[in-house]
Rosetta silent file (secondary structure, phi, psi, omega in degrees, C-alpha in Angstrom):
SEQUENCE: MSTTAAALSLLLLALLAVAAVYLAHHLVRLPGAPYAGPFLSGLEPAEHAVSRYHVRWYTVTLLFLAFDMEMVFMYPWTRVVAAMGTPAVVEMFVFLGILLAGVAHAWREGALRWS
SCORE:     score description
SCORE:     0.000 S_00000001
   1 L     0.000  134.853 -179.405   33.172    8.546   13.707 S_00000001
   2 L   -78.046  164.787 -178.554   32.379    7.084   10.309 S_00000001
   3 H   -68.447  -31.501  178.449   28.988    7.427    8.667 S_00000001
   4 H   -66.818  -44.350  179.054   28.363    3.674    8.978 S_00000001
   5 H   -65.384  -37.535  178.598   28.980    3.723   12.715 S_00000001
   6 H   -66.502  -40.506  179.024   26.769    6.784   13.086 S_00000001
   7 H   -66.740  -41.346  178.595   23.954    5.140   11.137 S_00000001
   8 H   -66.443  -38.778  178.393   24.222    1.935   13.157 S_00000001
   9 H   -68.689  -34.707  176.214   24.230    3.816   16.448 S_00000001
  10 H   -67.510  -39.120  176.535   21.169    5.803   15.327 S_00000001
  11 H   -65.024  -42.445  177.591   19.418    2.543   14.404 S_00000001
  12 H   -62.685  -40.855  178.421   20.331    1.047   17.777 S_00000001
  13 H   -63.699  -41.114  178.286   19.004    4.142   19.536 S_00000001
  14 H   -65.465  -41.743  177.998   15.727    3.900   17.624 S_00000001
  15 H   -63.927  -39.274  177.150   15.368    0.204   18.479 S_00000001
  16 H   -65.533  -37.642  177.973   16.013    0.944   22.148 S_00000001
  17 H   -65.029  -42.972  178.066   13.379    3.694   22.086 S_00000001
  18 H   -64.242  -42.463  178.048   10.791    1.330   20.570 S_00000001
  19 H   -63.012  -37.843  178.351   11.651   -1.336   23.143 S_00000001
  20 H   -65.866  -39.105  178.692   11.275    1.233   25.942 S_00000001
  21 H   -65.503  -43.045  177.674    7.838    2.251   24.683 S_00000001
  22 H   -63.017  -42.419  179.604    6.715   -1.400   24.545 S_00000001
  23 H   -64.416  -42.571  178.440    8.071   -2.042   28.025 S_00000001
  24 H   -63.845  -37.543  178.596    6.339    1.047   29.416 S_00000001
  25 H   -63.120  -43.509 -178.384    3.076   -0.047   27.788 S_00000001
  26 H   -73.576  -26.073  177.449    3.236   -3.482   29.399 S_00000001
  27 H   -76.628  -34.047 -176.460    4.166   -2.048   32.802 S_00000001
  28 H   -85.889  -19.189 -175.382    1.319    0.482   32.840 S_00000001
  29 L   -60.140  131.099 -179.666   -1.321   -1.891   31.459 S_00000001
  30 L   -83.971  137.621  178.333   -4.071   -2.626   33.973 S_00000001
  31 L   -70.151  136.943  177.679   -4.995   -6.268   34.525 S_00000001
  32 L    83.582    0.009  179.377   -8.485   -7.136   33.322 S_00000001
  33 L   -73.779  140.935 -176.422   -8.911   -3.982   31.231 S_00000001
  34 L   -80.546   77.371 -178.512  -10.875   -4.590   27.999 S_00000001
  35 L   -80.042  -23.184 -174.703   -8.154   -3.741   25.475 S_00000001
  36 L  -103.113   10.543 -177.739   -9.383   -6.144   22.793 S_00000001
  37 L   -83.783 -177.147  177.964  -13.083   -5.228   22.858 S_00000001
  38 L   -64.562  149.405 -171.759  -15.098   -3.105   20.449 S_00000001
  39 L   -94.547  -72.933 -173.240  -13.921    0.465   20.178 S_00000001
  40 L   -97.102  -44.283 -172.490  -16.515    3.066   19.201 S_00000001
  41 L   -76.302  -28.101  179.859  -19.785    1.369   18.355 S_00000001
  42 L    84.098   -0.599  179.835  -19.849   -0.932   21.372 S_00000001
  43 L  -100.286  143.676  174.725  -21.216   -3.845   19.343 S_00000001
  44 L   -71.693  140.779  179.054  -19.469   -7.143   18.885 S_00000001
  45 L   -66.767  140.707 -178.320  -18.629   -7.802   15.217 S_00000001
  46 L   -83.482  -25.807 -178.841  -20.998  -10.227   13.512 S_00000001
  47 L  -144.094  167.210  179.597  -18.422  -11.528   11.020 S_00000001
  48 L   -68.763  147.083 -175.051  -14.698  -11.486   10.430 S_00000001
  49 L   -64.714  -32.122 -178.376  -13.358   -8.281    8.902 S_00000001
  50 H   -79.364  -26.647 -173.946  -11.770  -10.022    5.915 S_00000001
  51 H   -76.454   -5.924 -176.565  -14.823  -12.106    5.035 S_00000001
  52 H   -74.254  -28.770 -171.463  -16.973   -9.108    4.110 S_00000001
  53 L   -99.953  136.529  176.052  -15.439   -8.444    0.715 S_00000001
  54 L   -71.758  150.568 -176.820  -15.871  -10.585   -2.346 S_00000001
  55 L   -63.404  -23.134  179.851  -12.643  -11.733   -3.963 S_00000001
  56 H   -63.414  -28.303 -179.021  -13.612   -9.809   -7.119 S_00000001
  57 H   -67.080  -27.696 -179.526  -12.954   -6.508   -5.326 S_00000001
  58 H   -66.908  -37.504  177.131   -9.263   -7.323   -4.990 S_00000001
  59 H   -66.585  -41.941  178.089   -8.861   -7.428   -8.775 S_00000001
  60 H   -64.055  -38.902  178.076  -10.648   -4.104   -9.129 S_00000001
  61 H   -63.612  -42.359  178.538   -8.429   -2.659   -6.415 S_00000001
  62 H   -65.536  -37.516  175.976   -5.292   -3.835   -8.217 S_00000001
  63 H   -64.244  -42.366  177.369   -6.561   -2.308  -11.462 S_00000001
  64 H   -60.806  -44.323  179.207   -7.211    0.964   -9.657 S_00000001
  65 H   -64.808  -35.704  178.138   -3.708    0.948   -8.188 S_00000001
  66 H   -63.853  -44.624 -179.668   -2.201    0.214  -11.596 S_00000001
  67 H   -75.178  -25.701  173.248   -3.946    3.195  -13.162 S_00000001
  68 H   -66.757  -42.557  175.943   -3.152    5.312  -10.127 S_00000001
  69 H   -66.392  -30.537  175.627    0.534    4.522  -10.638 S_00000001
  70 H   -60.033  -44.515  179.774    0.070    5.360  -14.300 S_00000001
  71 H   -67.609  -35.171  177.808   -0.940    8.876  -13.310 S_00000001
  72 H   -62.588  -36.639  179.320    1.965    9.112  -10.875 S_00000001
  73 H   -83.022  -27.299 -176.499    4.352    8.339  -13.744 S_00000001
  74 H   -76.920  -32.933 -179.833    2.542   10.419  -16.381 S_00000001
  75 H   -61.159  -49.680  176.737    2.617   13.740  -14.524 S_00000001
  76 H   -68.318  -30.137  179.685    6.433   13.999  -14.411 S_00000001
  77 H   -62.210  -37.044  179.752    6.614   12.509  -17.921 S_00000001
  78 H   -65.042  -23.822 -179.747    4.625   15.452  -19.312 S_00000001
  79 H   -79.271  -28.662 -174.123    7.283   17.789  -17.947 S_00000001
  80 H  -111.239   -0.547 -174.922   10.228   16.057  -19.642 S_00000001
  81 H   -64.984  -34.520  179.811    8.699   14.667  -22.844 S_00000001
  82 H   -68.836  -37.413 -179.040    9.713   17.696  -24.920 S_00000001
  83 H   -77.217  -32.821 -176.858   13.317   17.492  -23.766 S_00000001
  84 H   -81.950  -35.169  177.254   13.599   13.698  -24.099 S_00000001
  85 L    87.001 -149.206 -173.701   11.936   13.402  -27.501 S_00000001
  86 H   -61.641  -39.885  179.792   10.768   10.251  -29.237 S_00000001
  87 H   -59.038  -34.512  178.846   12.249    7.673  -26.794 S_00000001
  88 H   -67.469  -38.102  178.422   10.144    9.102  -23.966 S_00000001
  89 H   -66.726  -42.460  179.176    6.979    8.796  -26.072 S_00000001
  90 H   -63.250  -43.807  179.465    7.815    5.200  -27.018 S_00000001
  91 H   -61.625  -40.938 -179.130    8.506    4.272  -23.374 S_00000001
  92 H   -68.647  -37.623  178.396    5.209    5.749  -22.226 S_00000001
  93 H   -70.706  -30.158  173.158    3.245    3.907  -24.902 S_00000001
  94 H   -66.054  -43.170  177.805    4.972    0.645  -23.924 S_00000001
  95 H   -61.139  -46.046  178.026    3.987    1.316  -20.306 S_00000001
  96 H   -65.359  -34.160  176.969    0.393    2.054  -21.319 S_00000001
  97 H   -64.991  -39.745  177.315    0.364   -1.093  -23.468 S_00000001
  98 H   -63.550  -42.420  177.495    1.380   -3.211  -20.481 S_00000001
  99 H   -65.227  -40.423  178.637   -1.431   -1.685  -18.433 S_00000001
 100 H   -65.256  -35.699  175.918   -3.901   -2.224  -21.257 S_00000001
 101 H   -64.221  -37.595  177.024   -2.805   -5.880  -21.484 S_00000001
 102 H   -65.362  -40.988  177.639   -3.539   -6.225  -17.747 S_00000001
 103 H   -67.038  -40.879  178.644   -7.018   -4.759  -18.180 S_00000001
 104 H   -62.788  -39.433  178.191   -7.670   -7.003  -21.194 S_00000001
 105 H   -65.284  -44.394  178.858   -6.601  -10.040  -19.151 S_00000001
 106 H   -63.684  -38.890  178.995   -8.870   -9.055  -16.236 S_00000001
 107 H   -65.903  -43.711 -179.007  -11.748   -8.469  -18.641 S_00000001
 108 H   -65.492  -35.472  179.148  -11.202  -11.809  -20.373 S_00000001
 109 H   -76.994   -9.963  178.388  -11.091  -13.633  -17.018 S_00000001
 110 L    86.862   18.790 -178.040  -14.404  -12.028  -16.026 S_00000001
 111 L   -71.920  -20.844 -179.133  -13.070   -9.988  -13.120 S_00000001
 112 L   -99.645    6.336  177.755  -15.100   -6.962  -14.192 S_00000001
 113 L   -89.568  128.122 -173.872  -18.378   -8.912  -14.543 S_00000001
 114 L  -103.850    1.063 -179.127  -20.690   -8.293  -11.567 S_00000001
 115 L  -107.572    0.000    0.000  -23.435  -10.825  -12.156 S_00000001
């Protein structure tokens, strides 16, 4: 058996397993059971879950993720910078410059202003 056929058969087996779980869930489900109600607190929500956050938080979240990814890339970079030499330093400063340009743009647009 080739590797392609083995991979496709494994994918088919996984899809059949997921379908079996869904079918078992719908067969066992009791009619009239409150599956869509509140879970732990027992209170009905007063507002929609998405409407709670101001749109400004999304920009801050994206900035946080950008700098989080910066750290993900900088840790391995510190291990290989001595072996790679000057090109590795230039690449990292270009990467940091792109991130700094993103922060400058967010600052200029007022995304970090809270009043």
